[in-house]
VOGU-858862 format. One record per residue (C-alpha): residue number from 0; x negated, y negated, z; residue in three letters. Coordinates in Angstrom, 1 decimal, padded with zeros to 4 digits. Layout:
# VOGU-858862
node pos = NUM; X = X; Y = Y; Z = Z; code = ALA
...
This chain:
# VOGU-858862
node pos = 0; X = -000.1; Y = 000.1; Z = -000.1; code = MET
node pos = 1; X = -001.3; Y = -003.2; Z = -001.1; code = PRO
node pos = 2; X = -002.6; Y = -006.0; Z = 001.9; code = GLY
node pos = 3; X = 000.3; Y = -008.5; Z = 001.4; code = PRO
node pos = 4; X = 003.1; Y = -005.8; Z = 001.1; code = ARG
node pos = 5; X = 001.9; Y = -003.8; Z = 004.5; code = ARG
node pos = 6; X = 002.0; Y = -007.1; Z = 006.0; code = SER
node pos = 7; X = 005.5; Y = -008.1; Z = 005.2; code = ALA
node pos = 8; X = 006.6; Y = -004.4; Z = 006.0; code = VAL
node pos = 9; X = 004.9; Y = -005.2; Z = 009.4; code = ALA
node pos = 10; X = 006.6; Y = -008.2; Z = 009.9; code = LEU
node pos = 11; X = 009.6; Y = -006.7; Z = 009.1; code = ALA
node pos = 12; X = 009.3; Y = -004.2; Z = 011.7; code = ALA
node pos = 13; X = 008.2; Y = -006.5; Z = 014.5; code = ALA
node pos = 14; X = 011.4; Y = -008.6; Z = 013.8; code = LEU
node pos = 15; X = 013.8; Y = -005.7; Z = 013.7; code = THR
node pos = 16; X = 012.2; Y = -004.8; Z = 017.1; code = VAL
node pos = 17; X = 012.5; Y = -008.2; Z = 018.1; code = LEU
node pos = 18; X = 016.3; Y = -008.6; Z = 017.2; code = ALA
node pos = 19; X = 017.3; Y = -005.5; Z = 018.7; code = ALA
node pos = 20; X = 016.0; Y = -006.4; Z = 022.1; code = GLY
node pos = 21; X = 018.2; Y = -009.9; Z = 022.0; code = CYS
node pos = 22; X = 021.6; Y = -009.7; Z = 023.8; code = GLY
node pos = 23; X = 025.1; Y = -008.6; Z = 023.3; code = GLY
node pos = 24; X = 027.0; Y = -005.5; Z = 024.8; code = ASP
node pos = 25; X = 025.6; Y = -002.9; Z = 022.2; code = ASP
node pos = 26; X = 027.1; Y = 000.0; Z = 024.7; code = GLY
node pos = 27; X = 023.8; Y = 001.2; Z = 025.4; code = LEU
node pos = 28; X = 022.8; Y = 002.1; Z = 029.5; code = PRO
node pos = 29; X = 021.7; Y = -000.2; Z = 031.8; code = ASP
node pos = 30; X = 018.2; Y = 001.7; Z = 032.5; code = ASP
node pos = 31; X = 016.2; Y = 001.2; Z = 028.9; code = LEU
node pos = 32; X = 013.4; Y = 000.0; Z = 030.7; code = GLY
node pos = 33; X = 013.4; Y = -003.5; Z = 029.8; code = TYR
node pos = 34; X = 010.8; Y = -005.9; Z = 031.8; code = GLU
node pos = 35; X = 010.7; Y = -009.2; Z = 031.6; code = PRO
node pos = 36; X = 007.5; Y = -010.9; Z = 029.5; code = ALA
node pos = 37; X = 006.7; Y = -012.6; Z = 033.3; code = GLU
node pos = 38; X = 007.5; Y = -011.2; Z = 036.5; code = ARG
node pos = 39; X = 006.4; Y = -013.5; Z = 039.4; code = ALA
node pos = 40; X = 006.9; Y = -014.8; Z = 042.7; code = VAL
node pos = 41; X = 006.1; Y = -018.4; Z = 043.4; code = VAL
node pos = 42; X = 006.3; Y = -020.1; Z = 046.6; code = ARG
node pos = 43; X = 006.4; Y = -023.7; Z = 046.9; code = ILE
node pos = 44; X = 005.0; Y = -025.9; Z = 050.1; code = ALA
node pos = 45; X = 007.4; Y = -027.8; Z = 051.8; code = GLU
node pos = 46; X = 004.7; Y = -031.2; Z = 051.2; code = SER
node pos = 47; X = 004.7; Y = -030.0; Z = 047.2; code = GLU
node pos = 48; X = 008.4; Y = -029.3; Z = 046.6; code = ARG
node pos = 49; X = 010.2; Y = -032.2; Z = 044.2; code = GLY
node pos = 50; X = 013.1; Y = -033.8; Z = 044.0; code = GLU
node pos = 51; X = 016.7; Y = -031.9; Z = 045.0; code = PRO
node pos = 52; X = 017.7; Y = -029.8; Z = 042.1; code = LEU
node pos = 53; X = 021.0; Y = -031.6; Z = 040.7; code = GLN
node pos = 54; X = 023.0; Y = -028.6; Z = 039.4; code = LEU
node pos = 55; X = 027.4; Y = -028.6; Z = 039.0; code = SER
node pos = 56; X = 029.7; Y = -026.8; Z = 036.8; code = GLY
node pos = 57; X = 032.8; Y = -025.0; Z = 036.8; code = THR
node pos = 58; X = 032.9; Y = -021.2; Z = 038.4; code = SER
node pos = 59; X = 034.8; Y = -018.3; Z = 036.5; code = ALA
node pos = 60; X = 037.6; Y = -019.1; Z = 038.9; code = GLU
node pos = 61; X = 038.0; Y = -022.7; Z = 037.6; code = GLY
node pos = 62; X = 036.4; Y = -024.6; Z = 040.5; code = GLU
node pos = 63; X = 033.7; Y = -027.1; Z = 040.5; code = GLU
node pos = 64; X = 030.6; Y = -026.1; Z = 042.1; code = VAL
node pos = 65; X = 028.1; Y = -028.3; Z = 043.0; code = ASP
node pos = 66; X = 024.6; Y = -027.9; Z = 044.7; code = LEU
node pos = 67; X = 024.8; Y = -031.5; Z = 046.1; code = ALA
node pos = 68; X = 027.8; Y = -030.4; Z = 048.1; code = GLN
node pos = 69; X = 025.6; Y = -027.2; Z = 049.6; code = LEU
node pos = 70; X = 023.0; Y = -029.7; Z = 051.1; code = ARG
node pos = 71; X = 022.2; Y = -028.8; Z = 054.5; code = GLY
node pos = 72; X = 022.3; Y = -025.0; Z = 053.7; code = SER
node pos = 73; X = 019.4; Y = -022.8; Z = 052.3; code = VAL
node pos = 74; X = 021.0; Y = -021.8; Z = 049.0; code = VAL
node pos = 75; X = 020.0; Y = -019.0; Z = 046.8; code = VAL
node pos = 76; X = 020.2; Y = -019.7; Z = 043.0; code = LEU
node pos = 77; X = 020.7; Y = -016.7; Z = 040.4; code = ASN
node pos = 78; X = 020.6; Y = -016.8; Z = 036.9; code = VAL
node pos = 79; X = 021.9; Y = -014.0; Z = 035.1; code = TRP
node pos = 80; X = 024.4; Y = -013.1; Z = 032.2; code = TYR
node pos = 81; X = 026.5; Y = -009.8; Z = 032.2; code = ALA
node pos = 82; X = 025.0; Y = -007.3; Z = 029.8; code = THR
node pos = 83; X = 021.2; Y = -008.2; Z = 031.2; code = CYS
node pos = 84; X = 020.1; Y = -004.9; Z = 032.8; code = PRO
node pos = 85; X = 017.6; Y = -006.0; Z = 035.2; code = PRO
node pos = 86; X = 020.8; Y = -008.5; Z = 036.3; code = CYS
node pos = 87; X = 022.5; Y = -005.5; Z = 036.6; code = ARG
node pos = 88; X = 020.1; Y = -003.8; Z = 038.6; code = ARG
node pos = 89; X = 019.6; Y = -006.7; Z = 041.0; code = GLU
node pos = 90; X = 023.4; Y = -007.5; Z = 041.3; code = ALA
node pos = 91; X = 023.9; Y = -005.3; Z = 044.3; code = PRO
node pos = 92; X = 020.9; Y = -006.6; Z = 045.8; code = VAL
node pos = 93; X = 022.2; Y = -010.2; Z = 045.8; code = LEU
node pos = 94; X = 025.8; Y = -009.3; Z = 046.8; code = ALA
node pos = 95; X = 024.3; Y = -007.4; Z = 050.0; code = LYS
node pos = 96; X = 022.0; Y = -010.3; Z = 051.3; code = LEU
node pos = 97; X = 024.9; Y = -012.9; Z = 050.1; code = SER
node pos = 98; X = 027.3; Y = -010.9; Z = 053.0; code = GLN
node pos = 99; X = 024.4; Y = -010.4; Z = 055.2; code = GLU
node pos = 100; X = 023.2; Y = -014.2; Z = 055.3; code = TYR
node pos = 101; X = 026.6; Y = -015.6; Z = 055.5; code = ALA
node pos = 102; X = 026.4; Y = -015.8; Z = 059.4; code = ASP
node pos = 103; X = 023.2; Y = -017.8; Z = 058.9; code = GLU
node pos = 104; X = 025.0; Y = -020.5; Z = 056.9; code = GLY
node pos = 105; X = 022.8; Y = -019.4; Z = 053.6; code = VAL
node pos = 106; X = 025.0; Y = -020.1; Z = 050.3; code = ARG
node pos = 107; X = 024.6; Y = -017.8; Z = 047.2; code = PHE
node pos = 108; X = 025.3; Y = -019.3; Z = 043.6; code = VAL
node pos = 109; X = 025.2; Y = -017.4; Z = 040.5; code = GLY
node pos = 110; X = 024.7; Y = -019.4; Z = 037.0; code = VAL
node pos = 111; X = 026.0; Y = -017.3; Z = 034.0; code = ASN
node pos = 112; X = 023.7; Y = -018.6; Z = 031.1; code = VAL
node pos = 113; X = 025.1; Y = -016.4; Z = 028.1; code = ARG
node pos = 114; X = 028.3; Y = -018.0; Z = 027.8; code = ASN
node pos = 115; X = 029.9; Y = -014.6; Z = 028.9; code = ASP
node pos = 116; X = 033.8; Y = -014.7; Z = 028.9; code = SER
node pos = 117; X = 035.5; Y = -015.2; Z = 032.0; code = THR
node pos = 118; X = 036.7; Y = -011.5; Z = 031.6; code = GLU
node pos = 119; X = 033.1; Y = -010.6; Z = 031.6; code = ALA
node pos = 120; X = 032.4; Y = -012.6; Z = 034.5; code = VAL
node pos = 121; X = 035.0; Y = -011.3; Z = 036.3; code = HIS
node pos = 122; X = 034.1; Y = -007.6; Z = 035.5; code = ALA
node pos = 123; X = 030.6; Y = -008.2; Z = 036.5; code = PHE
node pos = 124; X = 031.9; Y = -009.9; Z = 040.0; code = GLN
node pos = 125; X = 034.1; Y = -006.7; Z = 040.2; code = ASP
node pos = 126; X = 031.7; Y = -004.1; Z = 039.4; code = GLN
node pos = 127; X = 029.0; Y = -005.5; Z = 041.8; code = TYR
node pos = 128; X = 031.4; Y = -006.9; Z = 044.6; code = ASP
node pos = 129; X = 029.9; Y = -010.4; Z = 044.1; code = ILE
node pos = 130; X = 031.8; Y = -013.0; Z = 046.3; code = ALA
node pos = 131; X = 029.8; Y = -015.8; Z = 045.7; code = TYR
node pos = 132; X = 030.8; Y = -018.1; Z = 042.8; code = PRO
node pos = 133; X = 028.8; Y = -018.4; Z = 039.4; code = SER
node pos = 134; X = 028.5; Y = -021.5; Z = 036.8; code = ILE
node pos = 135; X = 029.5; Y = -020.6; Z = 033.7; code = ARG
node pos = 136; X = 026.9; Y = -023.0; Z = 031.6; code = ASP
node pos = 137; X = 029.5; Y = -022.7; Z = 028.7; code = THR
node pos = 138; X = 027.5; Y = -026.0; Z = 027.6; code = ASP
node pos = 139; X = 023.8; Y = -025.4; Z = 028.4; code = GLY
node pos = 140; X = 023.9; Y = -027.8; Z = 030.9; code = ARG
node pos = 141; X = 022.5; Y = -025.7; Z = 033.5; code = ALA
node pos = 142; X = 019.9; Y = -024.3; Z = 031.2; code = GLN
node pos = 143; X = 018.8; Y = -028.0; Z = 030.6; code = LEU
node pos = 144; X = 018.6; Y = -028.7; Z = 034.3; code = ALA
node pos = 145; X = 016.6; Y = -025.7; Z = 035.1; code = LEU
node pos = 146; X = 014.2; Y = -026.3; Z = 032.0; code = ARG
node pos = 147; X = 010.8; Y = -026.1; Z = 033.5; code = GLY
node pos = 148; X = 011.8; Y = -024.4; Z = 036.8; code = ILE
node pos = 149; X = 012.6; Y = -021.2; Z = 035.4; code = VAL
node pos = 150; X = 011.6; Y = -018.9; Z = 032.4; code = PRO
node pos = 151; X = 014.2; Y = -018.9; Z = 029.8; code = THR
node pos = 152; X = 014.8; Y = -015.1; Z = 029.9; code = ALA
node pos = 153; X = 016.7; Y = -014.0; Z = 033.0; code = PRO
node pos = 154; X = 017.0; Y = -013.3; Z = 035.6; code = PRO
node pos = 155; X = 015.6; Y = -015.6; Z = 037.7; code = ASN
node pos = 156; X = 016.2; Y = -016.4; Z = 041.4; code = THR
node pos = 157; X = 015.5; Y = -019.6; Z = 043.1; code = LEU
node pos = 158; X = 015.6; Y = -020.5; Z = 046.8; code = VAL
node pos = 159; X = 016.4; Y = -023.9; Z = 047.6; code = LEU
node pos = 160; X = 015.4; Y = -025.5; Z = 051.1; code = ASP
node pos = 161; X = 018.5; Y = -027.3; Z = 053.1; code = ALA
node pos = 162; X = 017.5; Y = -030.8; Z = 051.0; code = GLU
node pos = 163; X = 017.8; Y = -029.1; Z = 047.6; code = GLY
node pos = 164; X = 014.7; Y = -028.4; Z = 046.7; code = ARG
node pos = 165; X = 013.0; Y = -025.6; Z = 045.0; code = VAL
node pos = 166; X = 011.2; Y = -023.7; Z = 047.9; code = ALA
node pos = 167; X = 010.7; Y = -020.4; Z = 046.1; code = ALA
node pos = 168; X = 011.2; Y = -018.8; Z = 042.7; code = LYS
node pos = 169; X = 011.0; Y = -015.1; Z = 041.4; code = ALA
node pos = 170; X = 011.1; Y = -014.5; Z = 037.7; code = ALA
node pos = 171; X = 012.4; Y = -011.5; Z = 036.8; code = GLY
node pos = 172; X = 014.3; Y = -008.9; Z = 038.6; code = GLU
node pos = 173; X = 014.1; Y = -009.4; Z = 042.6; code = VAL
node pos = 174; X = 014.1; Y = -007.0; Z = 045.4; code = SER
node pos = 175; X = 015.7; Y = -006.9; Z = 048.3; code = GLU
node pos = 176; X = 012.4; Y = -006.9; Z = 050.0; code = GLU
node pos = 177; X = 011.4; Y = -009.8; Z = 048.3; code = THR
node pos = 178; X = 014.3; Y = -012.2; Z = 048.5; code = LEU
node pos = 179; X = 014.7; Y = -011.3; Z = 052.0; code = THR
node pos = 180; X = 011.3; Y = -012.5; Z = 052.7; code = ALA
node pos = 181; X = 011.7; Y = -015.4; Z = 050.8; code = LEU
node pos = 182; X = 015.0; Y = -016.9; Z = 052.3; code = VAL
node pos = 183; X = 013.6; Y = -015.6; Z = 055.9; code = ASP
node pos = 184; X = 010.5; Y = -018.1; Z = 055.2; code = GLU
node pos = 185; X = 012.8; Y = -020.8; Z = 054.2; code = VAL
node pos = 186; X = 015.4; Y = -020.4; Z = 057.2; code = LEU
node pos = 187; X = 012.1; Y = -020.4; Z = 059.4; code = ALA
node pos = 188; X = 011.5; Y = -024.0; Z = 058.3; code = GLY
node pos = 189; X = 009.8; Y = -024.7; Z = 055.5; code = GLY
node pos = 190; X = 008.8; Y = -021.4; Z = 054.0; code = GLY
node pos = 191; X = 005.7; Y = -021.3; Z = 052.2; code = ALA
node pos = 192; X = 002.2; Y = -021.7; Z = 052.4; code = ALA
node pos = 193; X = 001.9; Y = -022.1; Z = 048.8; code = GLY
């Protein structure tokens, strides 16, 4: 096979592989071995945290959710979409911890970034017993507010301090022990050594 033709075939194969991995309900099982390109946990020292995160929107239930109204509480903000395999794997952890931390005043908020239908959001919440609200980012404003804070590929989880500032972030699927440690650190007063 000549050089240019070989390159064209290789490019076509690469594009096919990339396109196959992009979104949609394909009916495949949730355990396809998907791993995000970047998996990292970052703790932000109290003195290095920026301004409070400004984010609001409408939940699948039609209620307004505004992070500014949650100031005074530690907030766990999870970015997800319904057909994302790692989002599905971490959902039971988020549901469990949202209930366990409720008595300590920790609030959980989801951000659905793939414009899933209201029915898909409700089905996801019902399947994983998620009782906290999720902002439906139907116009991209949430993604714009999060630009530079989280990678574009969900899932991503932020822990906001009581002032609404990002105190920690986890890119990719977050484990129960990691999220528990991050929330406990922020609850303890500042949270991170850097």
